[in-house]
C-alpha positions in Angstrom: 0.0 0.0 0.0 1.4 3.4 -1.0 1.7 6.2 1.5 -1.0 8.3 -0.1 -3.5 5.4 0.0 -2.8 4.8 3.7 -3.8 8.4 4.3 -6.8 8.1 2.0 -8.1 5.0 3.8 -7.5 6.5 7.2 -9.6 9.6 6.2 -12.4 7.3 4.8 -12.6 5.3 8.0 -12.6 8.5 10.1 -15.4 10.2 8.2 -17.3 7.1 6.8 -16.7 4.4 9.5 -17.4 0.9 8.3 -17.9 1.8 4.6 -14.6 0.3 3.4 -15.2 -2.9 5.4 -18.7 -3.3 4.0 -17.6 -2.8 0.3 -14.2 -4.5 0.3 -15.7 -8.1 0.0 -18.1 -7.1 -2.8 -16.7 -8.0 -6.3 -15.7 -5.0 -8.4 -18.0 -6.2 -11.2 -21.0 -5.9 -8.8 -20.0 -2.5 -7.5 -19.6 -1.2 -11.0 -23.0 -2.5 -12.3 -26.3 -0.7 -12.4 -27.4 -2.8 -9.4 -24.4 -1.7 -7.3 -25.0 -1.5 -3.5 -22.3 1.3 -3.3 -24.6 4.3 -3.0 -26.8 2.7 -0.3 -23.7 1.8 1.7 -22.4 5.3 1.2 -25.7 6.7 2.5 -25.7 4.4 5.6 -22.2 5.4 6.5 -23.2 9.1 6.6 -21.5 10.0 3.3 -24.0 12.7 2.2 -22.9 14.9 5.2 -19.2 14.7 4.5 -18.9 18.4 3.5 -21.6 19.8 5.7 -20.1 21.9 8.5 -20.2 20.2 11.9 -22.4 22.9 13.3 -25.1 21.7 10.9 -24.7 18.1 11.8 -22.2 17.1 9.1 -18.7 15.7 9.0 -17.1 19.1 8.4 -14.4 17.6 6.2 -11.8 20.0 4.7 -11.1 20.0 1.0 -7.9 18.0 1.7 -9.8 15.4 3.7 -12.6 15.3 1.1 -10.1 14.5 -1.8 -8.6 11.8 0.4 -12.0 10.2 1.1 -12.8 10.4 -2.6 -9.5 8.7 -3.5 -10.3 5.9 -1.1 -13.8 5.5 -2.6 -12.1 5.3 -6.0 -10.1 2.2 -4.9 -13.3 0.5 -3.7 -15.5 1.5 -6.6 -14.8 4.1 -9.3 -18.5 4.4 -10.0 -19.2 5.2 -6.3 -16.4 7.8 -6.3 -17.8 9.5 -9.4 -21.3 9.6 -8.0 -20.1 10.8 -4.6 -18.1 13.5 -6.4 -21.3 14.8 -8.0 -23.1 14.9 -4.7 -20.2 16.5 -2.8 -19.6 19.1 -5.6 -23.3 20.0 -5.3 -23.1 20.3 -1.5 -19.9 22.4 -1.7 -21.6 24.7 -4.1 -24.6 25.1 -1.7 -22.2 25.8 1.2 -20.4 28.4 -0.8 -23.7 30.0 -1.8 -24.9 29.9 1.9 -21.8 31.9 2.9 -22.2 34.5 0.1 -23.8 37.9 0.2 -26.6 36.5 -2.0 -27.7 33.8 0.6 -31.4 33.7 1.4 -31.1 31.7 4.6 -32.9 28.7 3.1 -29.5 27.2 2.0 -28.5 26.3 5.6 -31.9 24.6 6.2 -31.3 22.5 3.1 -27.7 21.7 4.1 -28.7 20.7 7.6 -31.4 18.4 6.1 -28.8 16.7 3.9 -26.7 15.8 6.9 -29.6 14.9 9.2 -31.5 12.7 6.7 -28.6 11.5 4.7 -30.0 13.0 1.5 -28.2 12.4 -1.8 -28.1 15.5 -4.1 -27.8 15.1 -7.8 -26.1 17.8 -9.9 -28.2 19.5 -12.6 -25.4 22.0 -13.2 -23.5 22.1 -16.5 -20.3 21.0 -14.8 -18.1 23.3 -16.8 -19.3 22.3 -20.3 -17.6 24.2 -23.1 -18.9 27.7 -23.4 -20.6 27.7 -20.0 -19.7 28.3 -16.4 -20.1 25.4 -14.0 -23.4 26.8 -12.7 -24.7 27.8 -16.2 -28.4 27.0 -16.7 -29.3 23.7 -18.2 -33.1 24.2 -17.7 -35.7 26.9 -18.0 -37.9 28.2 -15.2 -41.3 29.8 -15.9 -42.6 32.2 -13.2 -46.1 31.4 -12.0 -48.2 32.7 -9.1 -46.9 30.3 -6.5 -43.3 30.0 -7.7 -41.9 28.5 -10.8 -42.4 25.7 -13.3 -39.1 24.1 -14.5 -38.7 22.3 -17.8 -35.6 20.7 -19.3 -33.3 17.8 -19.0 -29.8 16.8 -17.7 -27.9 14.0 -19.4 -26.0 12.4 -18.1 -27.1 13.0 -14.5 -25.3 10.8 -12.0 -27.4 9.5 -9.0 -30.4 9.6 -11.4 -32.1 6.7 -9.5 -30.8 7.2 -5.9 -31.1 11.0 -5.6 -33.3 12.6 -3.0 -32.8 16.2 -4.2 -31.9 17.6 -7.6 -29.9 20.8 -7.5 -30.4 22.4 -10.9 -29.3 25.6 -12.5 -32.1 27.2 -14.4 -32.6 30.3 -16.6 -35.3 32.6 -15.3 -36.7 35.2 -17.7 -36.6 38.9 -16.7 -39.2 41.6 -17.6 -36.6 43.4 -19.7 -36.1 40.3 -21.9 -32.9 39.2 -20.2 -32.4 36.2 -17.9 -31.0 35.5 -14.5 -29.6 32.4 -13.0 -31.6 30.4 -10.4 -30.5 27.3 -8.5 -33.6 25.2 -7.9 -33.7 22.6 -5.1 -36.2 20.1 -6.2 -37.3 16.9 -4.4 -36.5 13.9 -6.6 -40.0 12.5 -6.1 -41.7 15.7 -7.5 -44.4 15.1 -10.2 -43.0 15.7 -13.7 -39.5 14.2 -13.0 -38.7 11.1 -15.0 -35.6 9.1 -15.6 -34.6 7.7 -19.0 -31.8 5.3 -20.0 -28.8 7.1 -21.4 -25.6 5.5 -20.2 -24.9 2.7 -22.6 -21.3 2.1 -21.7 -20.5 -0.9 -19.4 -18.0 1.4 -17.5 -19.0 3.4 -14.4 -22.6 2.1 -14.7 -22.8 2.2 -10.9 -22.8 6.0 -10.9 -26.4 5.9 -12.3 -25.7 8.4 -15.0 -28.9 8.4 -17.0 -31.1 11.2 -18.3 -33.3 13.1 -15.9 -36.2 15.1 -17.5 -38.3 17.8 -15.9 -41.7 18.6 -17.5 -43.3 21.6 -15.9 -42.1 20.6 -12.4 -43.4 22.9 -9.6 -40.8 24.7 -7.6 -41.9 27.0 -4.7 -40.4 30.4 -4.7 -38.5 29.7 -1.5 -36.8 26.7 -3.1 -35.4 28.9 -5.9 -32.1 30.4 -4.9 -30.8 33.4 -6.9 -27.1 34.0 -6.8 -26.2 37.3 -8.5 -24.6 35.8 -11.7 -25.0 37.2 -15.2 -25.7 34.4 -17.6 -23.3 34.3 -20.5 -20.7 36.3 -18.6 -17.4 35.3 -17.1 -17.2 33.1 -14.0 -18.0 34.9 -10.8 -16.6 33.9 -7.4 -19.3 31.3 -6.6 -18.9 29.7 -10.0 -15.2 29.6 -9.6 -15.3 28.0 -6.2 -17.7 25.3 -7.5 -15.6 24.7 -10.5 -12.4 24.2 -8.4 -14.3 21.8 -6.1 -15.5 19.7 -9.0 -12.0 19.4 -10.5 -10.2 18.3 -7.3 -12.9 15.8 -6.4 -13.3 14.2 -9.9 -9.5 13.9 -10.3 -9.3 12.2 -6.9 -12.0 9.7 -7.9 -9.9 8.5 -10.9 -6.7 8.6 -8.9 -8.2 6.1 -6.6 -9.2 3.8 -9.5 -5.7 3.8 -10.8 -4.3 3.3 -7.3 -6.2 0.1 -7.1 -4.5 -1.2 -10.2 -1.1 0.1 -9.1 -1.4 -1.6 -5.7 -2.0 -4.9 -7.3 1.1 -4.5 -9.4 3.2 -3.4 -6.4 2.0 -6.3 -4.2 2.7 -8.8 -7.0 6.4 -7.6 -6.9 6.7 -8.2 -10.7 9.3 -6.3 -12.8 12.4 -4.6 -11.5 12.5 -2.5 -8.4 13.2 0.5 -10.7 10.0 -0.2 -12.6 7.9 -0.5 -9.4 9.5 2.7 -8.0 8.6 4.6 -11.2 5.0 3.4 -10.9 4.7 4.5 -7.3 6.4 7.8 -8.0 4.0 8.6 -10.9 1.0 7.8 -8.7 2.2 9.8 -5.8 2.9 12.8 -8.1 -0.7 12.8 -9.3 -1.9 12.7 -5.7 0.4 15.6 -4.7 -0.8 17.7 -7.6 -4.4 17.4 -6.4 -3.7 17.6 -2.7 -1.8 20.8 -3.3 -4.8 22.4 -5.0 -7.1 21.1 -2.2 -5.0 23.0 0.3 -5.5 26.1 -1.8 -9.3 25.7 -1.6 -9.0 25.8 2.2 -7.4 29.2 2.1 -10.6 30.7 0.8 -8.7 32.8 -1.7 -10.1 31.4 -5.0 -10.1 33.3 -8.2 -8.7 33.1 -11.8 -5.2 32.2 -10.6 -6.5 29.3 -8.4 -8.8 28.0 -11.1 -6.0 28.1 -13.7 -3.8 26.2 -11.2 -6.4 23.5 -10.5 -7.0 22.9 -14.2 -3.3 22.7 -14.9 -3.0 20.2 -12.1 -6.0 18.2 -13.3 -4.5 17.9 -16.9 -1.1 17.0 -15.5 -2.6 14.4 -13.2 -4.7 13.0 -16.0 -1.5 12.2 -18.0 0.2 10.7 -15.0 -2.7 8.4 -14.2 -2.8 7.0 -17.8 0.9 6.4 -17.6 0.6 4.7 -14.2 -2.3 2.5 -15.3 -0.2 1.4 -18.4 2.8 0.7 -16.2 0.8 -1.3 -13.7 -1.0 -3.4 -16.3 2.3 -4.2 -18.0 3.9 -5.2 -14.7 1.0 -7.5 -13.9 1.4 -9.2 -17.3 -0.8 -10.9 -19.8 -1.9 -13.7 -17.6 -3.4 -11.2 -15.1 -5.2 -9.5 -17.9 -6.6 -12.8 -19.2 -7.5 -14.2 -15.8 -9.7 -11.4 -14.7 -11.7 -8.6 -16.2 -10.6 -6.2 -13.5 -7.3 -5.2 -15.1 -8.9 -4.3 -18.4 -11.8 -2.6 -16.7 -9.5 -0.3 -14.6 -7.3 0.4 -17.7 -10.4 1.7 -19.5 -11.6 3.7 -16.5 -8.2 5.3 -16.1 -9.0 7.2 -19.4 -12.4 8.5 -18.4 -11.1 11.6 -16.5 -10.4 13.1 -20.0 -14.2 13.0 -20.8 -15.1 15.2 -17.9 -15.5 18.9 -18.6 -13.7 21.0 -19.5 -11.8 19.2 -22.2 -8.2 19.9 -22.7 -8.7 21.2 -26.2 -11.3 23.8 -25.0 -9.1 25.0 -22.2 -5.5 25.2 -23.5 -5.8 28.6 -25.2 -7.4 30.2 -22.1 -4.7 28.7 -19.9 -1.9 30.0 -22.2 -3.5 33.4 -22.3 -3.7 33.4 -18.5 0.0 32.5 -18.3 0.6 35.6 -20.5 -1.2 37.8 -17.9 -4.7 37.9 -19.4 -7.9 37.1 -17.5 -9.0 33.5 -17.6 -11.8 33.0 -20.1 -12.9 29.4 -20.5 -14.9 28.6 -23.6 
């Protein structure tokens, strides 16, 4: 076991006691399937409250502790780690909103309920899709006498079947013809919400990433939060904080998946000591990149510089993880690949971080411009 994984498993046991012991005996094939028990186990261990401050009944995990827990989840089940990332990113966004000048007061009631009742929150945000901020609207809200009616869809939407609450960004029309951003907190059992098959890949099926459609779903006025964000403009502080949280958590999820493969290779003691040391060093470098950015989150000073740094770290870690997965599989050898589907599965999953937004191709010019002293403008 590598040093970083010892720290990750210690953090997981501290914040989610018993979860690892419950999932460790379950075959990976089961945990990665649509029938995975991972999310139910996560809920029973108190996982939904991980990032809720302790004064509101949650675990009060720091960003560094959260990325370590997520890394540990990735070794147990990459699907669970990705699903937990979407929940935790949503909760972190709500906590950031609750502490902002635009807070309405309802946010803390919702956050407290998440911890108290172990509610799972699905993300209806755009998650940094090209041309949009991470909180950009993916649905439309129509004002009515008693609140709003929301219509639209999110695909893929992780936690589609297990979610208790959908936290969705919506575009609200203004009298002058413009639009403002709303964040709707919608009970998953609301009439008008339907789930539809979308995820056809056999990989990460346990994250429940299907399509969620909303057809004229009723949202009371008090459940529509309104951060002061101009749609179509640059990222504001709230969006930037949310974006940074998403990147550090999702990178940690895949780091854990690759660590599972690397640990198998290191324990098998195949290849030369130099080869094994190179594998361990690459994995630890990826961990260090993410943990360094998590420490930056804890300072509370998050702006363009920090966002550029976290994206740079994510892309660098992405390359290191692919290299580490390749090295681990090669050290394990052809017979290990033939004897079990796990090696091939983890090899495939190690590539999936590249499919999360923003893509490298859509970001590199903005990062180069920022290095040259210009404002960060992702597109």
